[in-house]
DSSP file (Angstrom, degrees, kcal/mol; ACC not computed):
  #  RESIDUE AA STRUCTURE BP1 BP2  ACC     N-H-->O    O-->H-N    N-H-->O    O-->H-N    TCO  KAPPA ALPHA  PHI   PSI    X-CA   Y-CA   Z-CA
    1    1 A M              0   0    0      0, 0.0     2,-0.8     0, 0.0     0, 0.0   0.000 360.0 360.0 360.0 132.6  -15.3    3.5   13.4
    2    2 A H        +     0   0    0      1,-0.2     4,-0.3     2,-0.0     0, 0.0  -0.810 360.0 175.0 -91.4 112.1  -13.2    1.9   10.7
    3    3 A V    >>  +     0   0    0     -2,-0.8     4,-2.0     2,-0.1     3,-1.1   0.849  65.1  69.2 -87.4 -38.5  -13.9   -1.9   10.8
    4    4 A A  H 3> S+     0   0    0      1,-0.3     4,-3.1     2,-0.2    -1,-0.1   0.868  95.2  53.9 -54.7 -43.9  -11.9   -3.1    7.8
    5    5 A P  H 34 S+     0   0    0      0, 0.0    -1,-0.3     0, 0.0    -2,-0.1   0.812 113.9  43.8 -63.5 -25.5   -8.4   -2.5    9.3
    6    6 A R  H <> S+     0   0    0     -3,-1.1     4,-0.5    -4,-0.3    -2,-0.2   0.798 120.1  39.9 -86.1 -30.3   -9.5   -4.6   12.3
    7    7 A I  H  X S+     0   0    0     -4,-2.0     4,-3.0     2,-0.1     5,-0.3   0.804  98.9  73.5 -88.3 -32.0  -11.1   -7.4   10.3
    8    8 A D  H  X S+     0   0    0     -4,-3.1     4,-2.6    -5,-0.2     5,-0.2   0.908  98.9  44.7 -52.6 -51.1   -8.7   -7.7    7.4
    9    9 A P  H  > S+     0   0    0      0, 0.0     4,-2.3     0, 0.0    -1,-0.2   0.908 114.8  50.1 -62.6 -39.6   -5.8   -9.5    9.4
   10   10 A W  H  X S+     0   0    0     -4,-0.5     4,-2.6     2,-0.2     5,-0.3   0.946 112.7  45.2 -63.7 -50.1   -8.3  -11.8   11.1
   11   11 A L  H  X S+     0   0    0     -4,-3.0     4,-1.9     1,-0.2     6,-0.3   0.911 112.5  52.1 -60.5 -42.1  -10.0  -12.8    7.8
   12   12 A Y  H  <>S+     0   0    0     -4,-2.6     5,-2.2    -5,-0.3     4,-0.5   0.923 112.4  45.6 -59.7 -44.2   -6.6  -13.3    6.1
   13   13 A R  H ><5S+     0   0    0     -4,-2.3     3,-0.8     1,-0.2    -2,-0.2   0.940 115.0  44.4 -66.4 -48.7   -5.4  -15.6    9.0
   14   14 A I  H 3<5S+     0   0    0     -4,-2.6    -1,-0.2     1,-0.2    -2,-0.2   0.767 119.7  40.9 -75.1 -22.5   -8.5  -17.8    9.2
   15   15 A T  T ><5S-     0   0    0     -4,-1.9     3,-1.4    -5,-0.3    -1,-0.2   0.380 106.9-122.6-102.1   5.2   -9.0  -18.2    5.5
   16   16 A H  T < 5S-     0   0    0     -3,-0.8    -3,-0.2    -4,-0.5    -4,-0.1   0.871  74.0 -52.7  55.6  38.9   -5.2  -18.7    4.8
   17   17 A G  T 3 <S+     0   0    0     -5,-2.2    -1,-0.3    -6,-0.3    -5,-0.1   0.528 115.3 113.4  80.3   6.2   -5.3  -15.7    2.4
   18   18 A R    <   +     0   0    0     -3,-1.4    -2,-0.1    -6,-0.3    -6,-0.1   0.669  57.5  77.4 -85.9 -15.5   -8.2  -17.1    0.3
   19   19 A Y  S    S-     0   0    0     -8,-0.3     2,-0.3    -7,-0.1    -1,-0.1  -0.811  73.2-152.1 -98.6 103.5  -10.7  -14.4    1.2
   20   20 A P        -     0   0    0      0, 0.0     2,-0.6     0, 0.0     9,-0.1  -0.527   8.1-140.6 -75.1 137.9  -10.0  -11.3   -0.7
   21   21 A V  E     -A   28   0A   0      7,-0.6     7,-3.2    -2,-0.3     2,-0.5  -0.865  17.4-160.2 -98.6 126.2  -11.1   -8.1    1.1
   22   22 A V  E     -A   27   0A   0     -2,-0.6     2,-0.6     5,-0.2     5,-0.2  -0.930  12.6-172.6-113.5 126.7  -12.6   -5.6   -1.3
   23   23 A M  E >  S-A   26   0A   0      3,-2.5     3,-2.1    -2,-0.5     2,-0.4  -0.951  72.2 -46.3-114.9 107.5  -12.9   -1.9   -0.5
   24   24 A G  T 3  S-     0   0    0     -2,-0.6    72,-0.1     1,-0.3    -2,-0.0  -0.579 122.7 -27.3  67.6-126.3  -14.9   -0.2   -3.2
   25   25 A M  T 3  S+     0   0    0     -2,-0.4     2,-0.6    70,-0.2    -1,-0.3   0.311 118.1 101.2-100.6   5.9  -13.4   -1.5   -6.4
   26   26 A V  E <   -A   23   0A   0     -3,-2.1    -3,-2.5     0, 0.0     2,-0.5  -0.829  62.4-146.8-102.3 125.0   -9.9   -2.2   -4.9
   27   27 A L  E     -A   22   0A   0     -2,-0.6     2,-0.3    -5,-0.2    -5,-0.2  -0.745  15.6-139.7 -84.9 125.3   -8.9   -5.7   -3.9
   28   28 A N  E     -A   21   0A   0     -7,-3.2    -7,-0.6    -2,-0.5    17,-0.1  -0.691  23.5-177.0 -84.3 140.2   -6.6   -5.7   -0.9
   29   29 A A        -     0   0    0     -2,-0.3     2,-0.1    -9,-0.1    15,-0.1  -0.978  31.7 -98.4-135.2 148.8   -3.8   -8.2   -1.1
   30   30 A P        -     0   0    0      0, 0.0    40,-1.3     0, 0.0     2,-0.5  -0.426  29.1-160.1 -68.5 139.6   -1.1   -9.1    1.5
   31   31 A L  E     -BC  44  69B   0     13,-2.0    13,-1.5    38,-0.2     2,-0.6  -0.980   7.6-154.3-118.7 115.2    2.3   -7.4    1.0
   32   32 A L  E     +BC  43  68B   0     36,-2.9    36,-2.0    -2,-0.5     2,-0.2  -0.821  25.9 160.1 -95.0 120.4    5.0   -9.3    2.8
   33   33 A T        -     0   0    0      9,-1.4     2,-0.5    -2,-0.6    34,-0.1  -0.760  42.2-105.0-127.9 173.6    8.0   -7.0    3.8
   34   34 A T        -     0   0    0     30,-0.5    30,-0.2    32,-0.4    29,-0.1  -0.907  43.3-109.0-103.0 131.2   10.8   -7.2    6.3
   35   35 A G     >  -     0   0    0      5,-3.9     4,-1.7    -2,-0.5    22,-0.1  -0.320  17.3-138.9 -62.5 135.7   10.4   -4.9    9.3
   36   36 A A  T  4 S+     0   0    0     20,-0.2    -1,-0.1     1,-0.2    21,-0.0   0.860 100.3  25.4 -63.7 -37.3   12.8   -1.9    9.2
   37   37 A K  T  4 S+     0   0    0      3,-0.1    -1,-0.2     1,-0.1    -2,-0.1   0.862 131.2  36.2 -94.5 -42.2   13.6   -2.2   13.0
   38   38 A T  T  4 S-     0   0    0      2,-0.2    -2,-0.2     1,-0.0    -1,-0.1   0.731  86.5-137.9 -89.7 -22.7   12.9   -5.8   13.8
   39   39 A G     <  +     0   0    0     -4,-1.7    -3,-0.1     1,-0.3    -1,-0.0   0.542  63.8 127.4  74.8   5.4   14.1   -7.5   10.6
   40   40 A Q        -     0   0    0     -6,-0.1    -5,-3.9     1,-0.0    -1,-0.3  -0.696  66.4-117.5 -96.3 149.3   11.0   -9.8   10.9
   41   41 A P        -     0   0    0      0, 0.0    -7,-0.2     0, 0.0     2,-0.1  -0.705  33.8-171.8 -89.6  95.9    8.6  -10.2    7.9
   42   42 A P        -     0   0    0      0, 0.0    -9,-1.4     0, 0.0     2,-0.5  -0.476  20.8-130.1 -79.2 157.8    5.2   -8.8    8.9
   43   43 A I  E     -B   32   0B   0    -11,-0.2     2,-0.4    -2,-0.1   -11,-0.2  -0.939  34.7-178.3-105.0 129.1    2.1   -9.3    6.7
   44   44 A V  E     -B   31   0B   0    -13,-1.5   -13,-2.0    -2,-0.5     2,-0.4  -0.947  29.9-169.7-132.1 149.3    0.3   -6.1    6.1
   45   45 A I        +     0   0    0     -2,-0.4     2,-0.3   -15,-0.2   -37,-0.1  -0.900  42.6 139.8-131.6 102.1   -2.8   -4.8    4.3
   46   46 A A        +     0   0    0     -2,-0.4    -2,-0.1     1,-0.1     0, 0.0  -0.999  33.3 158.0-151.7 146.3   -2.6   -1.0    4.4
   47   47 A S    >   -     0   0    0     -2,-0.3     3,-0.6     7,-0.0     4,-0.1   0.418  45.3-136.6-131.1 -23.1   -3.2    2.2    2.4
   48   48 A Y  G >   -     0   0    0      1,-0.2     3,-2.0     2,-0.1     5,-0.1   0.445  33.7-114.0  70.0   5.5   -3.6    4.6    5.3
   49   49 A G  G 3  S-     0   0    0      1,-0.3    -1,-0.2     2,-0.0    -3,-0.0   0.710  71.0 -50.2  50.7  32.6   -6.5    6.2    3.6
   50   50 A G  G <  S+     0   0    0     -3,-0.6    -1,-0.3     1,-0.2    -2,-0.1   0.699  89.4 161.0  81.2  18.6   -4.9    9.6    3.0
   51   51 A E    <   -     0   0    0     -3,-2.0    -1,-0.2     2,-0.1    61,-0.1  -0.282  53.4-107.5 -70.0 162.2   -3.7   10.1    6.6
   52   52 A P  S    S+     0   0    0      0, 0.0    60,-0.4     0, 0.0     2,-0.2   0.771  99.6  58.9 -65.8 -25.6   -0.8   12.6    7.2
   53   53 A K  S    S-     0   0    0     -5,-0.1    -2,-0.1    58,-0.1    -3,-0.1  -0.671  90.5-107.7-100.3 157.2    1.8   10.0    7.9
   54   54 A N        -     0   0    0     -2,-0.2    -6,-0.1     1,-0.1    -1,-0.1  -0.520  43.3-101.1 -72.8 149.0    3.0    7.2    5.6
   55   55 A P    >>  -     0   0    0      0, 0.0     3,-1.4     0, 0.0     4,-0.7  -0.332  34.5-108.5 -65.7 158.6    1.9    3.7    6.6
   56   56 A Q  H >> S+     0   0    0      1,-0.3     4,-1.8     2,-0.2     3,-0.6   0.849 116.2  65.6 -58.0 -35.8    4.6    1.6    8.4
   57   57 A W  H 3> S+     0   0    0      1,-0.2     4,-2.6     2,-0.2    -1,-0.3   0.778  91.1  65.0 -64.6 -21.7    5.1   -0.7    5.3
   58   58 A Y  H <> S+     0   0    0     -3,-1.4     4,-2.0     2,-0.2    -1,-0.2   0.947 105.7  42.8 -60.3 -46.6    6.4    2.4    3.4
   59   59 A Y  H <X S+     0   0    0     -4,-0.7     4,-2.1    -3,-0.6    -2,-0.2   0.855 112.0  54.9 -69.1 -34.6    9.4    2.5    5.8
   60   60 A N  H  X S+     0   0    0     -4,-1.8     4,-2.8     2,-0.2   -26,-0.2   0.936 110.1  45.5 -61.8 -46.7    9.8   -1.3    5.7
   61   61 A L  H  < S+     0   0    0     -4,-2.6    -2,-0.2     1,-0.2    -1,-0.2   0.859 110.6  53.4 -67.7 -34.3   10.0   -1.2    1.9
   62   62 A K  H  < S+     0   0    0     -4,-2.0    -1,-0.2    -5,-0.2    -2,-0.2   0.899 116.9  38.8 -64.4 -39.2   12.5    1.7    1.9
   63   63 A A  H  < S+     0   0    0     -4,-2.1    -2,-0.2     1,-0.3    -1,-0.2   0.852 136.1  17.5 -78.6 -35.2   14.7   -0.3    4.3
   64   64 A H     <  -     0   0    0     -4,-2.8   -30,-0.5   -30,-0.2    -1,-0.3  -0.806  65.3-176.2-140.1  91.1   14.2   -3.7    2.6
   65   65 A P        +     0   0    0      0, 0.0    11,-2.6     0, 0.0     2,-0.4   0.584  55.9 103.0 -72.2  -7.4   12.8   -3.4   -1.0
   66   66 A E  E     + D   0  75B   0      9,-0.2   -32,-0.4     7,-0.1     2,-0.3  -0.628  51.8 153.8 -74.2 129.1   12.5   -7.2   -1.3
   67   67 A C  E     - D   0  74B   0      7,-2.7     7,-3.2    -2,-0.4     2,-0.4  -0.925  41.2-128.8-148.4 170.8    8.8   -8.1   -0.9
   68   68 A R  E     -CD  32  73B   0    -36,-2.0   -36,-2.9    -2,-0.3     2,-0.5  -0.997  16.3-171.3-126.5 130.2    6.2  -10.7   -1.8
   69   69 A F  E >  S-CD  31  72B   0      3,-2.3     3,-1.8    -2,-0.4     2,-0.4  -0.979  70.5 -38.1-123.2 116.0    2.9   -9.7   -3.3
   70   70 A G  T 3  S-     0   0    0    -40,-1.3   -38,-0.1    -2,-0.5   -41,-0.0  -0.579 125.9 -28.4  65.9-126.3    0.4  -12.6   -3.4
   71   71 A D  T 3  S+     0   0    0     -2,-0.4     2,-0.3    -3,-0.1    -1,-0.2   0.248 120.2  92.2-104.4  11.2    2.6  -15.6   -4.4
   72   72 A E  E <   -D   69   0B   0     -3,-1.8    -3,-2.3    49,-0.0     2,-0.3  -0.817  67.8-131.9-111.2 147.5    5.3  -13.6   -6.3
   73   73 A D  E     +D   68   0B   0     -2,-0.3    49,-1.9    -5,-0.2     2,-0.3  -0.764  33.8 171.9 -94.0 141.3    8.6  -12.1   -5.2
   74   74 A Y  E     -DE  67 121B   0     -7,-3.2    -7,-2.7    -2,-0.3     2,-0.5  -0.920  34.9-129.0-140.8 165.5    9.4   -8.5   -6.1
   75   75 A I  E     -DE  66 120B   0     45,-2.2    45,-2.8    -2,-0.3     2,-0.4  -0.992  31.0-142.0-112.3 128.2   11.8   -5.6   -5.6
   76   76 A A  E     - E   0 119B   0    -11,-2.6     2,-0.4    -2,-0.5    43,-0.2  -0.772  19.0-177.1 -95.7 133.4   10.0   -2.4   -4.7
   77   77 A T  E     - E   0 118B   0     41,-2.4    41,-3.5    -2,-0.4     2,-0.3  -0.996  26.4-125.0-130.4 126.6   11.2    0.9   -6.1
   78   78 A E  E     - E   0 117B   0     -2,-0.4     2,-0.6    39,-0.2    39,-0.3  -0.518  26.2-122.3 -71.2 132.0    9.7    4.2   -5.2
   79   79 A V        +     0   0    0     37,-3.2    37,-0.4    -2,-0.3    -1,-0.1  -0.658  42.2 162.0 -77.3 116.6    8.6    6.2   -8.3
   80   80 A T        +     0   0    0     -2,-0.6    -1,-0.2    35,-0.1    -2,-0.0   0.620  39.2 103.1-111.6 -20.9   10.4    9.6   -8.2
   81   81 A D     >  -     0   0    0      1,-0.2     4,-2.9     2,-0.1     5,-0.2  -0.519  67.4-142.9 -66.0 122.8   10.1   10.8  -11.8
   82   82 A P  H  > S+     0   0    0      0, 0.0     4,-2.5     0, 0.0     5,-0.2   0.871  97.0  47.2 -58.9 -40.0    7.3   13.5  -11.7
   83   83 A D  H  > S+     0   0    0      2,-0.2     4,-2.4     1,-0.2     5,-0.2   0.926 115.0  45.1 -69.2 -43.4    5.8   12.6  -15.0
   84   84 A E  H  > S+     0   0    0      2,-0.2     4,-2.6     1,-0.2     5,-0.2   0.892 112.8  51.8 -65.4 -39.6    5.8    8.9  -14.3
   85   85 A Y  H  X S+     0   0    0     -4,-2.9     4,-2.9     2,-0.2     5,-0.3   0.954 110.9  48.2 -60.7 -50.0    4.4    9.5  -10.8
   86   86 A A  H  X S+     0   0    0     -4,-2.5     4,-2.2    -5,-0.2    -2,-0.2   0.909 112.4  48.8 -57.5 -44.2    1.6   11.7  -12.3
   87   87 A R  H  X S+     0   0    0     -4,-2.4     4,-2.0     1,-0.2    -1,-0.2   0.931 114.7  43.8 -61.6 -46.6    0.7    9.0  -14.9
   88   88 A L  H  X S+     0   0    0     -4,-2.6     4,-2.1     2,-0.2    -2,-0.2   0.878 113.1  50.4 -70.9 -35.7    0.6    6.2  -12.4
   89   89 A Y  H  X S+     0   0    0     -4,-2.9     4,-2.2    -5,-0.2    -1,-0.2   0.884 108.8  53.0 -70.0 -34.5   -1.4    8.1   -9.8
   90   90 A E  H  X S+     0   0    0     -4,-2.2     4,-1.5    -5,-0.3    -2,-0.2   0.924 109.0  49.6 -63.3 -42.3   -3.9    9.1  -12.5
   91   91 A L  H  X S+     0   0    0     -4,-2.0     4,-1.3     1,-0.2    -2,-0.2   0.898 109.3  51.9 -62.1 -39.1   -4.3    5.5  -13.4
   92   92 A A  H  X S+     0   0    0     -4,-2.1     4,-2.5     1,-0.2     7,-0.2   0.894 106.4  53.9 -64.5 -38.2   -4.8    4.6   -9.7
   93   93 A E  H  < S+     0   0    0     -4,-2.2    -1,-0.2     1,-0.2    -2,-0.2   0.810 103.9  56.4 -66.1 -28.3   -7.5    7.3   -9.4
   94   94 A R  H  < S+     0   0    0     -4,-1.5    -1,-0.2     1,-0.2     3,-0.2   0.857 111.7  43.1 -68.7 -34.4   -9.3    5.7  -12.4
   95   95 A V  H  < S+     0   0    0     -4,-1.3     2,-0.4     1,-0.3    -2,-0.2   0.903 133.7  13.9 -76.6 -41.7   -9.4    2.4  -10.5
   96   96 A Y    ><  -     0   0    0     -4,-2.5     3,-1.8    -5,-0.1     4,-0.4  -0.927  62.5-158.9-141.1 109.1  -10.4    3.9   -7.1
   97   97 A S  T >> S+     0   0    0     -2,-0.4     4,-1.3     1,-0.3     3,-1.1   0.723  85.5  78.4 -65.2 -19.6  -11.7    7.5   -6.9
   98   98 A G  H 3> S+     0   0    0      1,-0.3     4,-2.4     2,-0.2    -1,-0.3   0.802  81.8  66.8 -58.6 -28.3  -10.7    7.6   -3.2
   99   99 A F  H <> S+     0   0    0     -3,-1.8     4,-2.2    -7,-0.2    -1,-0.3   0.868  98.7  51.6 -61.0 -35.5   -7.1    8.2   -4.3
  100  100 A G  H <> S+     0   0    0     -3,-1.1     4,-2.4    -4,-0.4    -1,-0.2   0.903 108.7  50.9 -64.7 -41.0   -8.2   11.6   -5.7
  101  101 A D  H  X S+     0   0    0     -4,-1.3     4,-2.4     2,-0.2    -2,-0.2   0.910 109.6  50.8 -59.8 -43.6   -9.8   12.4   -2.4
  102  102 A Y  H  X S+     0   0    0     -4,-2.4     4,-2.3     2,-0.2    -2,-0.2   0.920 110.3  48.4 -60.5 -45.8   -6.6   11.5   -0.6
  103  103 A R  H  X S+     0   0    0     -4,-2.2     4,-2.6     1,-0.2    -1,-0.2   0.918 111.9  49.1 -63.0 -43.4   -4.5   13.7   -2.9
  104  104 A A  H  X S+     0   0    0     -4,-2.4     4,-2.4     1,-0.2    -1,-0.2   0.898 110.4  51.9 -62.2 -40.2   -6.9   16.6   -2.4
  105  105 A K  H  X S+     0   0    0     -4,-2.4     4,-1.2     1,-0.2     6,-0.2   0.901 111.2  46.4 -63.3 -41.9   -6.8   16.1    1.3
  106  106 A M  H  X>S+     0   0    0     -4,-2.3     5,-2.8     2,-0.2     4,-0.6   0.897 112.9  49.5 -67.6 -40.8   -3.0   16.2    1.3
  107  107 A A  H ><5S+     0   0    0     -4,-2.6     3,-0.6     1,-0.2    -2,-0.2   0.893 109.6  52.5 -64.5 -39.9   -2.9   19.3   -1.0
  108  108 A A  H 3<5S+     0   0    0     -4,-2.4    -1,-0.2     1,-0.2    -2,-0.2   0.793 117.1  37.2 -67.5 -29.4   -5.4   21.1    1.3
  109  109 A T  H 3<5S-     0   0    0     -4,-1.2    -1,-0.2    -3,-0.2    -2,-0.2   0.371 109.6-115.2-104.6   3.1   -3.3   20.5    4.4
  110  110 A G  T <<5 +     0   0    0     -4,-0.6    -3,-0.2    -3,-0.6    -4,-0.1   0.823  67.7 153.2  66.5  28.6    0.1   20.9    2.9
  111  111 A G      < -     0   0    0     -5,-2.8    -1,-0.1    -6,-0.2   -58,-0.1   0.122  43.4 -54.4 -81.7-165.2    0.7   17.2    3.7
  112  112 A R        -     0   0    0    -60,-0.4     2,-0.6   -61,-0.1    -1,-0.2  -0.162  46.3-111.6 -70.3 159.1    2.8   14.5    2.2
  113  113 A R        -     0   0    0     -7,-0.0    -1,-0.1    -6,-0.0   -10,-0.0  -0.855  42.2-116.2 -86.5 124.5    2.9   13.3   -1.4
  114  114 A I        -     0   0    0     -2,-0.6   -60,-0.0     1,-0.1     2,-0.0  -0.489  34.8-120.8 -69.6 123.0    1.4    9.8   -1.3
  115  115 A P        -     0   0    0      0, 0.0     2,-0.4     0, 0.0    -1,-0.1  -0.301  22.0-158.8 -68.1 145.4    4.2    7.4   -2.3
  116  116 A V        -     0   0    0    -37,-0.4   -37,-3.2    -2,-0.0     2,-0.4  -0.995   8.4-160.5-123.6 129.8    3.9    5.1   -5.4
  117  117 A F  E     -E   78   0B   0     -2,-0.4     2,-0.5   -39,-0.3   -39,-0.2  -0.888  10.5-145.0-112.0 141.2    6.0    2.0   -5.6
  118  118 A R  E     -E   77   0B   0    -41,-3.5   -41,-2.4    -2,-0.4     2,-0.6  -0.913  15.3-149.3 -98.8 129.0    6.9    0.0   -8.7
  119  119 A L  E     -E   76   0B   0     -2,-0.5   -43,-0.2   -43,-0.2    -2,-0.0  -0.893  10.9-165.9-102.1 115.6    7.2   -3.8   -8.0
  120  120 A T  E     -E   75   0B   0    -45,-2.8   -45,-2.2    -2,-0.6    -2,-0.0  -0.879  25.2-116.2-103.9 123.9    9.6   -5.5  -10.3
  121  121 A P  E      E   74   0B   0      0, 0.0   -47,-0.3     0, 0.0    -1,-0.0  -0.258 360.0 360.0 -58.9 142.2    9.5   -9.4  -10.4
  122  122 A C              0   0    0    -49,-1.9   -48,-0.1     0, 0.0    -2,-0.0   0.460 360.0 360.0 -82.2 360.0   12.6  -11.1   -9.1
């Protein structure tokens, strides 16, 4: 049973965002986006852990790239250049080895390429 996805939103709400949730060496932070269908800004903490589908926030950012990460406003752009993607994903794997496991899982199942976004300050 995965407890963190159920507890993260609750901890975030009751601590007003002051309690950082850490999974391994990776600090989770709220990403505020605008919902692709509703137009409403949900607060999400998600990586989807190498699942076959993209997390919902991926579609939200594609539809509405304006977002807030922590206390800063950004524009999100998906990294499409293969060399830049490889460089950034390798850096991510150095921070959290689980990203390597996710990539291997996707390669073994012929699954998706895990999206990487660049957040540019507004």
